[in-house]
PLY file of the C-alpha trace (Angstrom):
ply
format ascii 1.0
element vertex 408
property float x
property float y
property float z
element edge 407
property int vertex1
property int vertex2
end_header
49.92 120.91 125.68
52.91 118.53 125.84
52.94 115.82 123.46
53.05 111.98 124.39
55.87 110.20 123.15
55.39 109.24 118.57
55.93 106.54 116.41
54.11 106.56 113.68
53.80 104.63 110.69
56.40 105.89 107.28
55.93 102.47 105.10
53.14 103.97 102.65
55.67 106.91 101.86
58.74 104.28 101.69
56.44 102.60 99.10
55.44 105.39 97.05
59.52 106.30 96.49
60.58 106.47 92.66
56.36 106.25 91.94
55.86 110.15 90.69
53.94 112.63 92.87
52.09 111.92 96.40
48.51 111.07 96.15
46.08 112.24 98.74
47.21 109.33 101.15
50.44 110.70 100.82
50.26 113.22 101.46
48.61 113.12 104.49
51.18 110.62 105.51
53.69 113.70 104.95
52.03 116.45 106.78
51.77 113.54 109.82
55.53 113.01 109.53
55.82 117.03 109.61
53.96 117.22 112.71
55.31 114.26 115.17
59.04 115.98 114.02
58.18 119.45 115.50
56.39 118.22 118.30
58.30 115.08 119.38
61.72 115.81 119.55
62.38 112.43 120.47
59.80 110.97 117.78
60.26 107.12 116.73
58.96 106.20 113.05
58.36 102.45 111.39
59.45 101.34 108.28
58.12 97.94 106.35
60.96 97.31 103.75
61.50 94.66 101.46
63.49 92.32 104.38
61.53 93.15 107.19
60.82 96.14 109.57
63.29 98.85 110.65
62.35 101.56 113.45
64.18 105.35 112.88
64.69 107.73 115.26
64.08 111.64 114.14
67.35 112.31 112.22
66.49 109.48 110.21
63.41 110.37 109.26
64.53 113.96 108.41
66.74 112.25 105.93
64.48 110.49 104.40
61.68 112.93 103.88
65.07 114.72 101.91
65.14 111.68 99.45
61.97 111.37 98.81
61.31 115.57 98.34
64.35 115.48 95.93
67.31 118.06 98.62
69.39 114.82 98.96
69.99 111.92 96.99
69.57 108.64 97.96
72.60 106.75 98.14
74.35 103.94 96.92
72.62 100.48 97.50
74.00 97.99 99.71
74.68 94.76 100.84
71.19 94.03 101.45
69.56 96.38 98.31
72.57 93.86 96.35
70.59 90.26 97.55
67.01 91.31 96.54
68.44 91.77 93.18
67.17 95.37 92.56
69.40 97.29 94.49
68.97 100.29 91.51
65.80 101.03 92.44
64.64 104.20 94.09
62.83 102.48 97.14
65.63 100.38 97.91
68.19 102.71 97.78
65.98 104.24 100.47
65.72 101.47 102.40
69.94 101.47 102.62
69.63 105.01 103.35
67.01 104.04 106.32
68.97 100.82 107.64
72.28 103.69 108.23
69.30 105.27 110.56
68.03 102.02 112.14
67.72 102.43 116.01
66.90 98.21 115.51
65.36 95.31 112.66
63.56 92.71 112.29
62.23 90.27 110.39
58.71 90.66 109.61
57.81 87.57 112.66
60.08 88.78 115.11
58.56 92.50 115.23
57.22 92.59 118.91
60.74 91.61 119.99
62.07 95.02 118.48
59.59 97.31 119.39
60.01 96.16 123.10
63.46 96.98 122.89
63.06 100.65 121.27
59.80 101.64 122.63
59.69 104.52 124.96
57.64 104.13 127.91
53.63 105.57 127.03
54.05 105.73 123.17
51.58 106.35 120.91
52.16 104.88 117.67
50.24 105.96 114.50
48.92 104.78 111.23
47.84 107.48 109.54
48.42 105.25 105.94
46.95 101.96 106.29
50.24 100.30 105.33
50.97 97.68 108.08
47.10 97.78 109.55
46.88 94.22 110.04
45.53 92.62 113.48
49.19 91.00 113.86
50.97 94.22 113.66
48.51 96.26 115.98
48.73 92.83 118.65
52.76 93.45 118.67
51.96 97.10 119.66
49.29 96.48 121.83
51.30 93.17 123.69
53.96 96.15 124.83
52.66 97.94 128.32
51.23 101.32 128.00
51.45 101.42 124.71
48.70 103.11 122.84
47.23 102.77 118.95
45.29 105.62 116.70
44.54 105.03 113.04
43.23 106.68 110.46
40.37 105.97 108.76
40.17 107.79 104.86
37.37 106.48 103.67
34.84 103.20 103.50
34.59 103.47 99.69
36.25 99.91 98.85
32.80 98.43 101.07
30.05 101.24 100.40
31.14 101.15 96.59
33.38 97.43 96.20
32.94 98.13 92.30
35.33 100.84 92.10
37.80 98.37 93.68
40.00 95.59 92.83
39.01 91.97 93.83
40.91 91.85 96.72
40.76 95.17 98.18
36.77 94.58 99.45
38.29 91.81 102.20
41.32 93.30 102.55
39.60 96.66 104.50
37.51 94.79 106.23
40.22 93.19 107.49
41.48 96.37 108.08
38.93 97.51 109.97
38.78 94.37 112.08
41.92 95.09 113.30
41.50 99.01 114.02
38.07 97.29 115.75
39.78 94.85 117.95
42.88 96.68 118.88
42.83 100.94 117.31
42.13 102.98 121.32
41.30 105.89 119.34
40.28 106.34 115.57
40.58 109.52 113.51
37.92 110.50 110.69
38.85 113.14 107.80
35.36 113.83 108.19
31.78 113.68 110.41
30.47 111.89 107.37
33.87 109.46 107.41
33.07 109.24 110.68
29.17 108.58 110.81
29.95 105.33 108.04
32.31 103.96 110.26
30.47 103.69 113.64
28.73 100.85 112.43
31.99 99.04 112.26
33.35 100.18 115.47
32.99 99.21 118.67
30.83 101.17 120.74
32.70 102.55 122.98
35.16 103.14 121.01
36.63 106.37 121.13
36.56 109.12 117.76
37.14 111.81 116.52
36.57 113.40 113.02
38.93 116.30 112.12
38.97 117.38 108.71
42.40 117.32 106.86
44.40 120.67 106.28
44.99 122.02 102.50
48.74 122.15 101.90
50.89 125.44 101.06
50.41 126.82 98.42
53.56 126.67 96.46
54.48 129.24 93.55
52.64 129.16 89.91
54.71 127.28 87.34
55.10 127.32 83.10
53.55 125.08 81.47
54.85 123.28 79.17
52.09 124.05 76.34
50.72 127.60 76.34
46.52 127.41 77.62
44.25 129.15 74.93
42.61 132.38 76.52
39.79 133.06 74.76
38.08 129.77 75.33
36.92 129.25 78.93
38.78 127.10 80.79
37.50 123.95 83.12
39.51 121.61 84.85
39.20 118.57 86.59
41.51 117.47 88.94
42.70 113.47 90.36
43.56 110.00 88.83
41.84 109.37 86.44
39.25 105.96 86.92
36.07 104.89 87.30
35.47 106.48 90.71
36.54 110.19 89.70
33.97 109.87 87.08
35.14 111.28 83.69
33.07 109.66 81.17
29.58 112.14 82.47
32.38 115.00 81.33
33.40 113.22 77.78
29.04 113.33 77.84
28.77 116.74 78.62
31.35 118.41 75.87
29.30 116.69 73.14
26.18 118.17 74.53
27.74 121.46 74.55
27.20 124.40 71.79
29.65 122.91 68.99
30.88 126.70 67.77
31.66 127.91 71.36
33.10 124.78 73.06
34.98 125.58 76.81
38.59 123.52 77.03
38.24 120.92 79.22
41.96 119.89 81.08
42.31 116.58 82.53
45.07 116.44 85.31
45.69 113.09 86.73
47.33 109.81 86.19
46.33 107.11 84.42
44.39 105.11 87.06
43.68 100.84 87.11
40.67 99.24 85.22
40.00 102.23 83.16
40.80 100.94 79.31
36.98 101.62 78.19
37.39 105.28 79.50
40.78 105.45 78.08
40.24 104.09 74.89
37.17 106.41 74.78
39.46 109.58 76.13
42.05 108.62 73.34
39.88 108.42 70.41
37.50 111.21 71.43
36.77 113.94 68.16
37.60 116.98 71.06
40.92 115.82 71.62
43.67 118.04 71.55
40.55 120.13 70.02
38.80 121.09 73.03
39.78 118.44 75.57
43.43 117.99 76.91
44.66 115.80 79.15
47.86 116.35 81.54
49.50 113.16 83.59
52.19 114.61 85.14
52.17 118.42 85.85
53.83 120.22 88.92
51.96 121.11 91.64
53.13 124.44 90.21
51.98 123.50 87.11
48.27 122.71 88.59
47.83 126.04 90.74
48.57 127.86 86.81
45.99 125.67 85.36
43.61 125.92 88.19
43.55 129.46 89.12
41.81 131.68 86.54
39.76 128.97 85.48
35.82 128.70 85.32
35.46 126.28 87.33
36.88 123.04 88.96
35.01 120.29 87.79
34.20 117.41 90.48
31.55 114.81 89.08
32.90 111.93 91.97
31.25 109.03 92.37
32.44 108.53 96.30
34.76 110.57 98.19
36.38 110.26 101.46
37.31 113.55 101.64
37.89 115.30 98.42
41.21 117.91 98.28
41.12 119.66 94.93
37.50 121.52 95.31
39.10 122.81 97.98
42.31 123.85 97.09
40.01 125.48 94.04
37.54 127.45 96.01
41.02 128.79 98.28
42.05 130.38 94.14
38.86 131.67 93.71
38.16 129.15 91.57
34.03 127.95 91.16
34.07 123.73 92.53
31.33 122.39 90.46
31.37 119.06 92.68
29.16 115.92 92.60
26.33 116.40 95.12
27.68 114.26 98.22
27.19 114.48 102.26
30.91 114.69 102.88
31.66 117.40 100.23
28.52 120.30 101.43
30.34 119.03 104.87
33.53 120.80 103.97
32.90 123.20 100.67
29.60 124.41 102.09
27.85 126.95 100.36
30.66 127.89 98.38
29.98 125.10 95.59
27.26 124.47 92.85
26.31 120.93 93.69
24.91 117.84 91.03
23.70 115.27 89.93
26.94 113.30 89.47
25.70 110.95 86.21
23.15 113.99 85.06
25.39 114.84 81.56
22.55 117.16 80.80
23.38 119.18 84.04
26.54 119.75 83.82
26.38 120.46 80.39
24.34 123.35 80.94
25.42 124.41 83.88
29.10 124.62 82.16
27.45 126.12 79.43
25.97 128.70 82.48
29.43 128.96 83.75
30.81 129.93 80.15
28.49 132.47 78.91
28.91 133.65 82.44
24.96 133.62 83.64
26.03 131.09 86.72
28.33 133.51 88.70
30.15 132.53 92.21
27.20 132.91 95.67
28.24 135.92 97.30
29.87 135.95 100.78
32.98 135.58 102.57
35.98 134.05 100.97
36.85 130.92 101.32
37.64 129.84 104.79
39.66 126.34 104.58
40.45 123.65 106.67
43.85 123.86 108.26
46.51 121.24 109.77
47.06 123.49 112.77
43.18 122.77 113.51
43.28 118.92 112.25
46.34 118.65 114.77
44.64 120.48 117.89
41.73 118.12 117.05
43.87 115.02 116.81
46.08 116.21 120.27
43.95 116.63 122.33
42.27 112.85 121.58
45.30 111.55 121.52
46.36 112.65 125.20
43.02 111.33 126.68
44.08 107.72 125.08
47.36 108.74 126.60
46.11 109.38 130.37
44.02 106.37 130.32
46.29 104.06 129.25
48.31 105.35 132.16
45.75 105.13 134.70
0 1
1 2
2 3
3 4
4 5
5 6
6 7
7 8
8 9
9 10
10 11
11 12
12 13
13 14
14 15
15 16
16 17
17 18
18 19
19 20
20 21
21 22
22 23
23 24
24 25
25 26
26 27
27 28
28 29
29 30
30 31
31 32
32 33
33 34
34 35
35 36
36 37
37 38
38 39
39 40
40 41
41 42
42 43
43 44
44 45
45 46
46 47
47 48
48 49
49 50
50 51
51 52
52 53
53 54
54 55
55 56
56 57
57 58
58 59
59 60
60 61
61 62
62 63
63 64
64 65
65 66
66 67
67 68
68 69
69 70
70 71
71 72
72 73
73 74
74 75
75 76
76 77
77 78
78 79
79 80
80 81
81 82
82 83
83 84
84 85
85 86
86 87
87 88
88 89
89 90
90 91
91 92
92 93
93 94
94 95
95 96
96 97
97 98
98 99
99 100
100 101
101 102
102 103
103 104
104 105
105 106
106 107
107 108
108 109
109 110
110 111
111 112
112 113
113 114
114 115
115 116
116 117
117 118
118 119
119 120
120 121
121 122
122 123
123 124
124 125
125 126
126 127
127 128
128 129
129 130
130 131
131 132
132 133
133 134
134 135
135 136
136 137
137 138
138 139
139 140
140 141
141 142
142 143
143 144
144 145
145 146
146 147
147 148
148 149
149 150
150 151
151 152
152 153
153 154
154 155
155 156
156 157
157 158
158 159
159 160
160 161
161 162
162 163
163 164
164 165
165 166
166 167
167 168
168 169
169 170
170 171
171 172
172 173
173 174
174 175
175 176
176 177
177 178
178 179
179 180
180 181
181 182
182 183
183 184
184 185
185 186
186 187
187 188
188 189
189 190
190 191
191 192
192 193
193 194
194 195
195 196
196 197
197 198
198 199
199 200
200 201
201 202
202 203
203 204
204 205
205 206
206 207
207 208
208 209
209 210
210 211
211 212
212 213
213 214
214 215
215 216
216 217
217 218
218 219
219 220
220 221
221 222
222 223
223 224
224 225
225 226
226 227
227 228
228 229
229 230
230 231
231 232
232 233
233 234
234 235
235 236
236 237
237 238
238 239
239 240
240 241
241 242
242 243
243 244
244 245
245 246
246 247
247 248
248 249
249 250
250 251
251 252
252 253
253 254
254 255
255 256
256 257
257 258
258 259
259 260
260 261
261 262
262 263
263 264
264 265
265 266
266 267
267 268
268 269
269 270
270 271
271 272
272 273
273 274
274 275
275 276
276 277
277 278
278 279
279 280
280 281
281 282
282 283
283 284
284 285
285 286
286 287
287 288
288 289
289 290
290 291
291 292
292 293
293 294
294 295
295 296
296 297
297 298
298 299
299 300
300 301
301 302
302 303
303 304
304 305
305 306
306 307
307 308
308 309
309 310
310 311
311 312
312 313
313 314
314 315
315 316
316 317
317 318
318 319
319 320
320 321
321 322
322 323
323 324
324 325
325 326
326 327
327 328
328 329
329 330
330 331
331 332
332 333
333 334
334 335
335 336
336 337
337 338
338 339
339 340
340 341
341 342
342 343
343 344
344 345
345 346
346 347
347 348
348 349
349 350
350 351
351 352
352 353
353 354
354 355
355 356
356 357
357 358
358 359
359 360
360 361
361 362
362 363
363 364
364 365
365 366
366 367
367 368
368 369
369 370
370 371
371 372
372 373
373 374
374 375
375 376
376 377
377 378
378 379
379 380
380 381
381 382
382 383
383 384
384 385
385 386
386 387
387 388
388 389
389 390
390 391
391 392
392 393
393 394
394 395
395 396
396 397
397 398
398 399
399 400
400 401
401 402
402 403
403 404
404 405
405 406
406 407
């Protein structure tokens, strides 16, 4: 299948430069960057910088991704970087690299002109990171003849669970969905569950496709900074430490476990927003550094070392759009013990154990049984996780259909 002309928005990845490991949504945008570079030699990439918009070609995008990966040093700040007074920040050095490779650039108010000068005929604009997902931006693309817009929506958590978002986020997210409803030709969903939830927000005739996100390639194991206690059962919880991820139920569960044979809980993830009560409790927990251990900055290889061979991956999340950690655990042969959410049953099937997320007693009892060996893995074939190849095959078919609609 011949690929249409593609323009991928990489603004989210630019915003992450210098801010530590990539999040789940960041990794999706990165996977799309690699795919677009592989299928469209003339691909174009849009960035919104601190000074306006930039459009770069495939060579510029490859240089940016090399810098993001640490394979290329960011250049010294240019004149515009120094004018901001922040030229030493990694993001502004990345912007200097992008300006060197720009096909064109403009102030925010002149985006339509930039697009009309640089976009190829029949271009499909892909927005997968929710950056620039505004009515003004999408209108600027749609004002160009023969240009289509495809948007990937990751979840509806800000609307379904506003308590897990900063105060301004639900209104902002509602505006993004409105822009998507009014201007997108295709909506890509990461699961059938997301598609069902999103259907009420979209027009009935809106083209939509559900395609599970792919698992990243396995990385080599790397040693941890401190050795793992091998005599105690090991459980891992993986994800940003924030209220939605529901670490509190695990702290409750660990106080209910037999204190003479405590398994070890390894909490892996950066500390998130609005979690001071939780963080205070974690810092003061009597089992901290005895049976509960926190890891804030592990590499992917170190996470694999910790997860592989563990008695279980604990995932007590209260809301999820997709949920990578249980899938990554199942691929390594580690049992996922998860909240009973539709999307997790959709992606994991019979390969997981499902619990009510707020029932600390059930979590404690399940962890106890797993530690003692009385809870065994479900019999059946090895876990066959979702792949990026299957995702992009489904997306390619959907893009081809909207591309044909634009040309007719």
